[in-house]
C-alpha positions, 0 to 999 in steps of 0.5 A, a space after each residue: 458516485 456509485 457506478 463503476 468506471 471501466 477507465 481512469 478519469 481525471 478524478 481518479 488520476 489525481 486521487 491516485 497519484 495523491 495518494 503514490 505521492 503521501 505513501 511515498 512521503 510516509 516512508 520518511 516520516 515512518 522512518 524519522 519516528 524509528 528511533 523513538 517508536 518501534 515499527 510493530 508499535 507506529 503500525 498499531 497506534 496509527 491503525 488504531 488512531 485512524 479506526 476511531 477517526 473513521 468511526 467518528 467520521 461515519 457517525 458524523 455522516 450517518 453512514 452506518 458501520 455496525 449494521 448487518 450487511 453480510 459484509 462481516 467475513 470479507 471485512 475479518 478477511 481483509 483486515 487479517 490480509 492487511 495486518 499479516 502484510 505488516 507482519 511480513 514486512 517488518 519480520 523479513 526486514 530483520 533479515 534483508 536489505 530494505 531495498 530488497 525488500 521493497 523490489 518484492 512488496 512491488 510485486 503485488 501489482 501483478 497478484 492483483 492483475 492476475 486475480 481480477 480476470 477471475 472476479 471481474 473479465 473486464 479487468 484482463 489486462 492484453 499483452 501490450 499491458 502486461 508489457 507496461 507492467 513489466 516496464 514500470 516494474 523494472 523501473 522499481 528494480 532498477 531504483 532499488 538495484 543496489 540491495 541486490 549487488 550490496 553483501 548478504 544481510 545474513 545467512 537467513 537472507 533468503 527468508 527475509 526476501 521470502 517474507 517480502 514476496 508473501 507480502 506483496 501477495 498478501 497485498 494484492 489479496 487483500 485487493 481480490 478480498 475486496 472486490 471478491 466479496 461484499 465489500 465491493 458495495 460497502 461504504 469505503 469507510 466500512 471497509 476501511 474500519 474492518 482493516 483499522 479495527 483487525 489490524 490494530 489488534 492483530 499489530 498490537 499483539 505482534 508488537 507484544 510478542 516482538 518484544 518492542 518496548 513502549 516509547 518512554 519519552 515524544 519528541 516534536 519529530 515523534 508525534 509530528 510523525 504519528 500525527 502525519 501516519 495516523 490521520 493523512 495516510 491511514 484514515 484520509 489516504 487509505 479512504 480515498 484508496 478504498 473509495 478508488 477500488 470501489 468505482 474504478 479498474 483495480 488492476 489499472 489502479 494497482 499499476 499505480 502503486 508502482 509510483 509510490 517507491 519512487 516518490 518515496 526517494 524522491 521524498 528522502 531527497 527532498 526531505 532527508 537530503 539523500 543523494 539525488 542518482 541518474 538510477 532514480 531518473 531513469 527508474 522514474 522514466 521507466 515506472 511512468 511510461 509503464 503505467 501510461 502503457 497500462 492506462 493507454 485509451 485503446 484504439 477504437 475498432 474502424 
C-alpha cells in the first residue's frame, strides 16, 4: 500500500494498539535492566543493534538505504531530534519524579496536532476532536498524579519538568519532520535507519559525557531486556510505527500514543507485581473515551 488514508482502518488500529502495548511493556523491561545497564547506554546499544537489524532486513528485501533521494537533510534532522528527546528524558529524570516526567512527555500529541495543519490541512482537528485529546491526556494525568502531590525531587525540579516538556516537543517535532520532508515518501526502513544510526552515535557520546559505566557482567535478565528492547521495540515496533506515519493521519495516530503510559502501568502490575488502583481504571476509561472522540467517524452531511 502506497496511498495515504484519511482515516484509520482495522489494519491501522491493530498495528497502533500493538505498538502502544509493546511500548508500555518496554518501560518495565528498561526498568528491569537499569541496575546493570545505565539508561543512556541502554538507549545507545538498542539503537545500534536495531540499526544493524534494519540494515540486514533492507538488504534482504532489496530496499536501498544509501541511494541519493533527497532525504539526507530530513533524516539527519529526525535522528538528531530523536536522540535529543531521549537526552532530555534521562537528564530530566535526575531532577524530577518519573511520574511527572511521563505526564509532560505525553503532551507530544498536542504538538503533532498543532503542527500538522501547516503540513497537511486535511489533518486539522475539529473542536470535538480537541476535546477528545484533552480527555485522553487528562486520563494520563490522573494515572500519574501522585507525582504532583509528592515532595519536590529537589531545588531543580522545575528544570526536570522543563526537560520533560522539551522532550514532548522534540517527540512531536520528529513526527512533523518526517511528514514535512522527503522522508514522507521514503520507505519506513530508511526513515528508521536514519534515526537509529544518528541516535546511536549521539546517545553513546551522551553516555560517555554523563560518565556512565559499561556493565561489568550481564545477567540473563539484562540480556533478555536488551534483546526485547532492541529486536521487538526498537526494530520491529518502530518500523511498524514509521510505516503507519507514512500511510495514515499522524494526528489520529498520535492520539493513540496516550495509551502507552497506561499500558505501562498495566504491564508493571502484571510483570512487576505493582498494585492496581481505581485511579488506573479511571485513567484507562478516560484515555479510551478521548481516543474514541478523536477518531470517531464523521457524520455524513444530509
